[in-house]
KEKE-3310 file (N, C-alpha, C; in steps of 0.2 Angstrom, whole numbers, plus 5000, padded with zeros to 4 digits):
npx = (5318:5301:5305:5308:5296:5285:5269:5264:5255:5244:5225:5219:5201:5188:5172:5153:5148:5134:5135:5143:5157:5159:5155:5161:5176:5175:5172:5185:5196:5189:5197:5210:5215:5227:5218:5211:5204:5194:5206:5215:5224:5233:5242:5241:5254:5264:5258:5262:5275:5278:5286:5281:5277:5286:5281:5269:5276:5282:5273:5265:5254:5242:5236:5223:5215:5204:5195:5183:5170:5169:5179:5196:5201:5198:5202:5198:5207:5218:5222:5222:5232:5244:5243:5246:5258:5263:5266:5273:5285:5284:5283:5275:5262:5247:5232:5214:5200:5183:5166:5150:5136:5115:5106:5094:5094:5105:5097:5083:5092:5095:5088:5076:5089:5086:5098:5108:5113:5131:5136:5126:5120:5107:5099:5088:5094:5097:5102:5114:5118:5123:5130:5141:5141:5148:5162:5166:5172:5186:5191:5184:5188:5200:5201:5203:5196:5179:5163:5146:5134:5121:5110:5116:5112:5120:5127:5129:5142:5148:5151:5157:5167:5175:5177:5185:5198:5200:5216:5234:5238:5228:5214:5210:5193:5178:5163:5146:5131:5112:5100:5084:5080:5069:5066:5080:5097:5113:5122:5139:5140:5157:5154:5141:5127:5114:5102:5088:5086:5080:5070:5056:5051:5042:5033:5025:5011:5013:5025:5028:5027:5039:5056:5074:5078:5074:5076:5065:5066:5077:5077:5069:5074:5085:5081:5078:5083:5095:5101:5114:5121:5127:5129:5137:5149:5149:5152:5165:5171:5172:5180:5191:5193:5194:5208:5216:5212:5214:5226:5228:5230:5216:5205:5192:5180:5164:5153:5134:5121:5107:5088:5072:5062:5068:5069:5071:5078:5089:5095:5095:5107:5114:5118:5125:5136:5141:5143:5153:5164:5170:5174:5186:5190:5189:5184:5167:5153:5140:5125:5108:5100:5082:5077:5068:5054:5039:5032:5028:5014:5012:5026:5032:5024:5025:5037:5036:5031:5038:5053:5042:5036)
npy = (6132:6139:6156:6173:6181:6173:6167:6164:6155:6150:6147:6139:6143:6134:6125:6123:6132:6146:6140:6148:6156:6166:6176:6170:6174:6187:6191:6181:6194:6204:6200:6204:6197:6191:6194:6183:6181:6169:6164:6162:6144:6143:6158:6153:6145:6158:6166:6163:6160:6175:6184:6193:6210:6220:6226:6217:6206:6207:6204:6194:6191:6182:6172:6168:6159:6163:6150:6142:6130:6139:6147:6152:6139:6129:6116:6102:6091:6096:6108:6099:6091:6104:6110:6097:6096:6109:6110:6098:6092:6106:6120:6125:6131:6123:6123:6117:6124:6119:6121:6117:6112:6106:6099:6107:6118:6125:6127:6133:6143:6151:6152:6162:6171:6174:6168:6161:6149:6142:6131:6129:6138:6138:6129:6119:6123:6113:6103:6110:6111:6095:6093:6101:6095:6083:6088:6094:6086:6079:6089:6093:6079:6084:6093:6100:6110:6106:6116:6114:6124:6125:6124:6137:6153:6172:6175:6169:6161:6169:6170:6159:6157:6167:6163:6149:6153:6164:6178:6172:6166:6163:6163:6142:6138:6137:6129:6126:6118:6117:6107:6102:6088:6082:6097:6093:6086:6098:6104:6104:6102:6094:6084:6077:6074:6064:6069:6064:6051:6059:6063:6071:6088:6092:6085:6090:6100:6113:6116:6116:6130:6135:6138:6127:6135:6142:6140:6133:6119:6115:6109:6098:6091:6087:6081:6065:6050:6043:6057:6062:6055:6053:6067:6071:6059:6060:6077:6071:6066:6073:6084:6076:6076:6090:6094:6085:6089:6100:6101:6093:6100:6103:6122:6123:6117:6111:6108:6100:6095:6085:6086:6083:6091:6103:6114:6113:6101:6098:6112:6118:6108:6108:6123:6120:6110:6121:6128:6121:6120:6133:6133:6127:6131:6135:6143:6145:6145:6149:6145:6143:6135:6129:6136:6147:6139:6135:6124:6108:6095:6087:6081:6079:6066:6058:6057:6054:6039:6031:6029:6020:6013)
npz = (4866:4869:4863:4871:4864:4861:4863:4882:4881:4869:4861:4851:4844:4841:4833:4832:4817:4825:4836:4847:4844:4841:4852:4864:4857:4858:4874:4877:4868:4877:4888:4891:4881:4863:4846:4835:4821:4809:4802:4787:4783:4778:4781:4797:4803:4800:4806:4818:4821:4818:4827:4843:4847:4862:4870:4872:4873:4885:4894:4893:4887:4883:4865:4854:4841:4832:4821:4810:4796:4792:4787:4774:4761:4773:4781:4793:4798:4794:4801:4813:4811:4810:4823:4831:4825:4830:4843:4841:4853:4863:4856:4853:4865:4861:4864:4864:4864:4859:4854:4855:4850:4850:4837:4836:4842:4838:4824:4829:4830:4821:4811:4822:4819:4805:4798:4785:4784:4783:4777:4767:4760:4752:4755:4766:4785:4793:4784:4785:4794:4799:4788:4791:4807:4804:4796:4806:4815:4818:4825:4835:4843:4844:4854:4868:4877:4879:4877:4879:4871:4872:4882:4886:4886:4879:4889:4898:4893:4892:4904:4908:4900:4906:4915:4914:4906:4914:4917:4920:4932:4941:4952:4954:4947:4955:4956:4962:4962:4960:4950:4944:4939:4934:4922:4913:4914:4920:4905:4907:4917:4931:4939:4946:4956:4966:4975:4977:4984:4994:5008:5006:5001:4995:4999:5010:5013:5018:5019:5002:4997:4998:4997:4996:5001:5012:5031:5038:5027:5029:5039:5041:5031:5037:5043:5038:5042:5034:5028:5039:5036:5025:5016:5024:5020:5006:5005:5011:4999:4990:4994:4997:4982:4975:4977:4968:4954:4953:4955:4944:4935:4933:4928:4927:4940:4942:4950:4953:4961:4963:4964:4961:4955:4958:4970:4983:4989:4985:4982:4994:5001:4990:4993:5009:5005:4999:5008:5017:5010:5009:5024:5022:5014:5000:4988:4983:4972:4967:4959:4956:4947:4945:4953:4951:4947:4945:4959:4954:4954:4948:4943:4952:4956:4947:4951:4960:4959:4951:4962:4972:4962)
capx = (5315:5300:5309:5306:5294:5282:5267:5265:5247:5240:5219:5214:5192:5183:5168:5150:5143:5127:5135:5144:5160:5158:5154:5169:5183:5176:5174:5194:5197:5189:5199:5217:5217:5226:5210:5211:5197:5194:5213:5217:5226:5242:5248:5243:5260:5269:5255:5262:5280:5279:5289:5274:5278:5289:5274:5263:5279:5284:5266:5264:5247:5239:5232:5217:5215:5197:5194:5179:5173:5168:5189:5200:5207:5196:5202:5198:5213:5225:5222:5224:5241:5244:5240:5247:5264:5267:5264:5276:5294:5283:5286:5269:5258:5241:5227:5209:5190:5177:5158:5144:5126:5112:5104:5086:5095:5105:5090:5083:5097:5097:5075:5078:5089:5086:5103:5110:5122:5136:5138:5118:5117:5103:5096:5088:5100:5095:5106:5118:5123:5123:5138:5146:5143:5154:5166:5168:5175:5192:5191:5182:5189:5207:5197:5204:5189:5172:5156:5138:5132:5113:5105:5119:5114:5126:5130:5132:5143:5154:5151:5160:5175:5179:5179:5189:5202:5205:5221:5237:5237:5223:5213:5205:5185:5171:5156:5141:5123:5105:5095:5077:5080:5066:5072:5086:5102:5114:5129:5146:5145:5158:5150:5134:5123:5108:5099:5082:5084:5082:5064:5057:5048:5036:5021:5018:5009:5014:5031:5027:5028:5047:5063:5080:5085:5070:5079:5059:5066:5084:5077:5066:5078:5091:5076:5081:5088:5103:5104:5121:5132:5126:5129:5147:5153:5147:5157:5173:5174:5172:5186:5199:5194:5198:5216:5218:5210:5217:5235:5230:5227:5210:5205:5183:5177:5153:5148:5129:5115:5099:5081:5068:5062:5075:5069:5070:5081:5097:5097:5097:5113:5122:5120:5126:5140:5149:5148:5155:5169:5172:5176:5189:5194:5191:5177:5164:5151:5133:5120:5102:5095:5078:5074:5064:5051:5032:5033:5020:5012:5011:5032:5034:5019:5029:5048:5037:5032:5046:5053:5038:5038)
capy = (6129:6145:6161:6178:6183:6166:6170:6161:6152:6149:6144:6137:6141:6131:6123:6123:6138:6147:6137:6156:6157:6175:6177:6170:6177:6194:6191:6183:6200:6208:6201:6204:6190:6194:6188:6183:6174:6166:6167:6160:6143:6147:6162:6150:6148:6163:6171:6161:6161:6183:6188:6203:6219:6222:6225:6210:6199:6206:6205:6187:6193:6176:6171:6164:6160:6159:6145:6136:6132:6146:6149:6151:6135:6124:6107:6100:6084:6096:6107:6093:6090:6106:6108:6094:6100:6117:6107:6095:6098:6111:6126:6132:6127:6125:6121:6119:6123:6120:6127:6108:6112:6102:6103:6108:6124:6131:6128:6138:6151:6152:6153:6169:6175:6174:6169:6157:6141:6143:6127:6126:6145:6134:6123:6120:6123:6107:6100:6114:6108:6089:6093:6102:6092:6078:6089:6096:6081:6082:6094:6089:6075:6085:6098:6102:6108:6108:6120:6115:6129:6123:6129:6142:6163:6173:6179:6163:6161:6174:6170:6149:6158:6170:6159:6143:6156:6169:6178:6168:6164:6166:6150:6137:6143:6131:6131:6123:6121:6113:6109:6098:6083:6085:6101:6090:6087:6104:6100:6105:6097:6092:6077:6077:6069:6064:6068:6062:6048:6059:6065:6075:6092:6096:6083:6095:6105:6121:6117:6116:6138:6138:6133:6124:6143:6143:6135:6124:6118:6112:6105:6095:6086:6082:6074:6058:6047:6047:6062:6065:6050:6055:6073:6071:6056:6066:6080:6070:6066:6082:6088:6072:6078:6096:6095:6082:6091:6109:6097:6091:6109:6107:6128:6126:6115:6111:6104:6102:6096:6087:6083:6079:6097:6110:6120:6111:6097:6102:6121:6114:6103:6116:6129:6116:6109:6128:6134:6117:6120:6138:6134:6123:6137:6137:6150:6141:6153:6145:6143:6139:6136:6131:6139:6153:6137:6133:6117:6104:6084:6078:6081:6075:6063:6055:6051:6044:6033:6025:6024:6014:6002)
capz = (4870:4864:4862:4873:4862:4860:4869:4887:4881:4863:4863:4844:4843:4835:4833:4825:4818:4830:4842:4849:4844:4841:4860:4864:4853:4858:4879:4880:4870:4884:4896:4885:4877:4857:4845:4826:4817:4803:4799:4782:4787:4775:4789:4804:4804:4802:4812:4827:4821:4819:4837:4844:4849:4866:4877:4872:4874:4891:4898:4892:4883:4876:4859:4855:4835:4827:4814:4811:4792:4784:4788:4768:4764:4781:4783:4801:4796:4792:4807:4819:4809:4810:4830:4832:4823:4831:4848:4850:4859:4868:4853:4856:4869:4857:4868:4856:4865:4856:4856:4852:4851:4849:4830:4836:4845:4835:4819:4831:4831:4811:4812:4822:4815:4798:4796:4782:4787:4779:4771:4766:4758:4745:4758:4774:4786:4796:4780:4785:4802:4801:4785:4796:4814:4804:4792:4812:4820:4818:4828:4841:4845:4847:4858:4876:4881:4876:4880:4875:4871:4872:4885:4888:4883:4878:4898:4904:4889:4896:4912:4906:4897:4909:4926:4912:4906:4915:4922:4921:4942:4944:4959:4950:4947:4959:4954:4963:4957:4963:4948:4943:4934:4928:4919:4910:4917:4919:4902:4908:4926:4930:4944:4946:4963:4964:4980:4978:4988:5003:5010:4997:5003:4992:4999:5015:5010:5022:5016:4997:4992:5004:4994:5000:5006:5020:5036:5036:5022:5029:5046:5035:5024:5038:5048:5036:5044:5029:5026:5039:5034:5018:5014:5027:5015:4996:5007:5009:4995:4987:4997:4993:4973:4973:4977:4963:4950:4951:4953:4938:4926:4930:4932:4931:4942:4941:4953:4951:4965:4960:4966:4958:4953:4958:4970:4989:4992:4978:4983:5002:5001:4987:5001:5013:5001:4999:5015:5020:5007:5010:5029:5020:5011:4996:4986:4976:4967:4972:4956:4958:4942:4944:4958:4950:4943:4949:4961:4952:4957:4944:4939:4959:4957:4942:4951:4965:4955:4948:4968:4969:4957)
cpx = (5311:5304:5303:5297:5285:5277:5264:5260:5245:5232:5218:5205:5190:5175:5160:5146:5137:5130:5140:5153:5164:5163:5162:5175:5180:5176:5180:5196:5199:5193:5207:5219:5219:5220:5214:5208:5199:5203:5216:5222:5236:5245:5246:5250:5267:5267:5263:5271:5284:5282:5284:5280:5282:5285:5270:5270:5280:5277:5263:5257:5248:5235:5226:5215:5205:5197:5188:5179:5173:5180:5192:5203:5206:5197:5199:5203:5217:5227:5226:5230:5243:5247:5245:5257:5268:5266:5270:5286:5290:5284:5281:5264:5252:5236:5219:5205:5186:5169:5155:5139:5123:5107:5101:5087:5097:5101:5087:5086:5096:5090:5076:5080:5093:5091:5103:5117:5124:5138:5131:5115:5112:5100:5095:5093:5102:5101:5116:5123:5124:5129:5143:5150:5150:5161:5171:5173:5182:5195:5189:5184:5197:5206:5201:5201:5184:5168:5154:5137:5125:5109:5109:5113:5119:5128:5133:5136:5151:5159:5159:5168:5180:5183:5186:5195:5204:5209:5227:5238:5229:5219:5207:5198:5180:5166:5151:5135:5119:5103:5090:5082:5075:5063:5078:5093:5110:5121:5132:5148:5149:5160:5142:5131:5117:5105:5092:5082:5086:5074:5061:5050:5041:5030:5020:5020:5011:5023:5035:5031:5035:5051:5069:5086:5080:5071:5070:5063:5072:5081:5075:5068:5084:5087:5077:5084:5095:5105:5110:5127:5129:5130:5137:5149:5154:5152:5165:5175:5176:5178:5192:5199:5197:5204:5218:5215:5213:5225:5235:5229:5219:5209:5199:5181:5165:5152:5141:5123:5107:5095:5077:5065:5063:5075:5070:5077:5089:5095:5098:5104:5118:5123:5125:5134:5147:5148:5154:5163:5172:5175:5184:5195:5195:5184:5175:5158:5144:5128:5115:5095:5090:5072:5068:5057:5044:5033:5027:5018:5013:5019:5034:5031:5023:5035:5043:5035:5036:5051:5048:5038:5045)
cpy = (6135:6154:6170:6181:6179:6170:6162:6155:6153:6148:6145:6137:6141:6129:6124:6131:6140:6146:6143:6156:6166:6179:6175:6173:6185:6194:6188:6191:6205:6205:6199:6199:6193:6189:6190:6179:6176:6169:6162:6154:6142:6152:6161:6151:6152:6167:6169:6162:6166:6182:6193:6207:6216:6222:6219:6206:6199:6204:6197:6187:6186:6176:6167:6165:6155:6156:6144:6134:6136:6151:6149:6146:6132:6117:6105:6097:6092:6100:6104:6094:6098:6112:6104:6095:6105:6116:6103:6099:6104:6115:6130:6128:6127:6122:6123:6120:6124:6118:6121:6115:6107:6105:6106:6116:6128:6132:6135:6143:6156:6154:6162:6171:6179:6173:6164:6153:6144:6138:6123:6135:6145:6128:6123:6120:6118:6101:6104:6110:6103:6092:6096:6099:6088:6082:6094:6089:6081:6084:6095:6083:6078:6088:6096:6104:6108:6107:6116:6118:6128:6125:6135:6151:6166:6175:6174:6160:6163:6172:6162:6153:6162:6167:6154:6147:6163:6170:6175:6169:6166:6160:6150:6144:6134:6131:6123:6126:6116:6114:6102:6094:6079:6089:6101:6088:6095:6099:6098:6105:6095:6082:6081:6072:6070:6062:6066:6055:6050:6063:6072:6080:6096:6094:6087:6101:6111:6121:6119:6123:6137:6135:6131:6129:6141:6136:6128:6118:6111:6106:6099:6091:6084:6080:6069:6056:6044:6052:6063:6063:6052:6062:6074:6065:6062:6072:6079:6068:6072:6082:6083:6075:6081:6095:6092:6085:6097:6106:6097:6097:6111:6115:6127:6120:6113:6104:6102:6095:6093:6084:6084:6087:6106:6114:6118:6109:6099:6109:6119:6111:6108:6120:6125:6115:6114:6131:6130:6119:6124:6138:6129:6127:6141:6142:6146:6147:6147:6146:6139:6137:6133:6132:6143:6148:6136:6125:6114:6099:6086:6080:6078:6069:6058:6049:6047:6039:6026:6024:6018:6011:6001)
cpz = (4869:4870:4867:4872:4861:4869:4877:4883:4874:4864:4855:4847:4841:4835:4828:4824:4822:4837:4849:4852:4843:4848:4865:4866:4859:4869:4880:4876:4876:4890:4893:4884:4867:4855:4839:4824:4810:4797:4794:4784:4784:4781:4794:4806:4803:4807:4818:4828:4821:4828:4836:4849:4858:4873:4880:4875:4882:4897:4898:4888:4876:4873:4856:4847:4834:4823:4813:4801:4788:4783:4777:4768:4771:4776:4790:4800:4796:4799:4815:4816:4811:4816:4832:4832:4830:4839:4850:4850:4862:4863:4856:4860:4867:4860:4860:4861:4857:4855:4851:4854:4849:4841:4832:4838:4840:4826:4821:4831:4825:4812:4814:4822:4808:4793:4790:4786:4782:4772:4770:4762:4754:4749:4761:4779:4793:4789:4783:4791:4803:4795:4789:4803:4810:4801:4801:4815:4821:4824:4836:4846:4850:4852:4864:4882:4875:4877:4877:4877:4871:4873:4891:4884:4886:4884:4902:4900:4892:4900:4911:4905:4902:4916:4921:4908:4906:4916:4920:4925:4943:4948:4952:4952:4950:4960:4957:4962:4959:4955:4949:4940:4932:4922:4916:4915:4919:4911:4906:4918:4925:4934:4946:4954:4965:4970:4982:4983:4996:5005:5009:5000:5002:4994:5003:5014:5014:5021:5007:4994:4995:4998:5000:5004:5009:5024:5038:5033:5025:5034:5044:5030:5030:5043:5047:5037:5040:5027:5030:5038:5028:5014:5016:5021:5007:5000:5008:5005:4989:4988:4995:4984:4973:4972:4973:4959:4949:4953:4946:4931:4927:4932:4931:4933:4943:4945:4958:4955:4962:4962:4961:4951:4956:4965:4980:4989:4986:4979:4990:5002:4995:4993:5003:5012:5000:5004:5018:5016:5009:5019:5028:5013:5005:4993:4979:4976:4968:4966:4960:4951:4941:4951:4961:4948:4948:4951:4957:4952:4952:4939:4948:4963:4953:4946:4959:4962:4953:4955:4969:4969:4958)
residu = (MET:PRO:SER:ASN:SER:THR:PRO:LYS:ARG:ILE:LEU:LEU:VAL:THR:GLY:LEU:SER:GLY:ALA:GLY:LYS:SER:THR:VAL:LEU:ARG:THR:LEU:GLU:ASP:SER:GLY:TRP:GLU:VAL:VAL:ASP:ASN:LEU:PRO:LEU:SER:LEU:LEU:GLU:HIS:LEU:LEU:SER:THR:PRO:LEU:SER:GLU:ALA:VAL:SER:LYS:ALA:GLY:ARG:PRO:LEU:ALA:ILE:GLY:VAL:ASP:SER:ARG:THR:ARG:ASP:PHE:ASP:ALA:SER:ARG:ILE:VAL:GLN:GLN:VAL:GLU:ASN:LEU:GLY:SER:GLY:SER:VAL:PHE:PRO:VAL:GLU:THR:LEU:TYR:LEU:ASP:CYS:ALA:GLY:SER:GLU:LEU:LEU:ARG:ARG:TYR:SER:GLU:THR:ARG:ARG:ARG:HIS:PRO:LEU:ALA:SER:ASP:ARG:PRO:ALA:THR:ASP:GLY:ILE:ALA:ALA:GLU:ARG:GLU:LEU:MET:GLU:PRO:LEU:LYS:ARG:LEU:ALA:ASP:TYR:LEU:ILE:ASP:THR:THR:ASP:SER:ASP:PRO:ASN:LEU:LEU:GLN:GLN:GLN:ILE:ARG:GLN:ARG:PHE:GLY:THR:ALA:GLY:ALA:SER:PRO:ASN:LEU:GLN:ILE:MET:SER:PHE:GLY:PHE:ALA:ARG:GLY:LEU:PRO:ARG:ASN:ALA:ASP:ASN:VAL:PHE:ASP:MET:ARG:PHE:LEU:LYS:ASN:PRO:HIS:TRP:GLN:ASP:GLU:LEU:ARG:PRO:LEU:THR:GLY:LEU:ASP:PRO:ALA:ILE:GLY:ASP:TYR:ILE:ALA:SER:ASP:GLU:SER:TYR:ALA:GLU:ALA:VAL:ALA:ARG:ILE:GLU:GLU:LEU:ILE:LEU:LEU:LEU:LEU:PRO:ARG:TYR:PHE:HIS:GLU:GLY:LYS:SER:TYR:ILE:SER:ILE:ALA:PHE:GLY:CYS:THR:GLY:GLY:ARG:HIS:ARG:SER:VAL:HIS:ILE:ALA:GLU:ARG:VAL:ALA:ALA:ARG:LEU:ARG:GLU:ALA:GLY:PHE:SER:PRO:THR:VAL:GLU:HIS:ARG:ASP:LEU:GLY:SER:PHE:PRO:ARG:ASP:GLU:ILE:GLU:ALA:ALA:GLN:ARG:ALA:GLU:VAL:GLU:ASP)
# end
């Protein structure tokens, strides 16, 4: 059984160099976590077995340990074995967060900061990125949480970390998002609903400059014969699933609604669903990813052509 000096939560933070580990660790520290970065593996078990101070023990302060390819004696398979050994019998409730990122974005970040990749000091950064991705694969498979930071700036990543790893006892975080398929799927959405089956306000000259936040857009979309039943069923499904997610310990849920450009249908539906969830006692936050984008006929026309074909 864990002693009184054992932290209530231990999180191993790892992933690709440049994917945001430093940002994550700073955010956790600001949120009250004890943070240790790049600890030599030979000291990992010693740290976890060292009694914490009385004040920290009483507070149940969680512990975050940063590990990546720069860690002395780094061996991903060995770390996996250590985590599994420490977690056996629930002696140490070790969880793992893995930070991933697309190679092209990592290359852009290294080029922008003029830093050398730790595994390619005398070679192109692309070589180091590829080598590290292969090296880190065992830890990626181990991960309890995986965050892709390709489309995340530091502020968004900080928000995600605060939401997912807030203080014990915090209410589960629920995010509702709208987006445009033309600008790519949101990478960290748990559920995605495609609203492109509804009438498209973009092709109404008087409606095109408006957004899904305007009542005229809502009225137009609601006039679609499929609207009432389809959206009601989506709301029923979400209300059925949310308690089950939370019961299984999922503390962060992201539900995304997409349309072609992300300005009309998805925005309206996201606002409607969020309002319905508030009525049911949930407290969702709402983000409209592409609301500020400029309406483009060629994008909408391409989508219309696909439908007509």
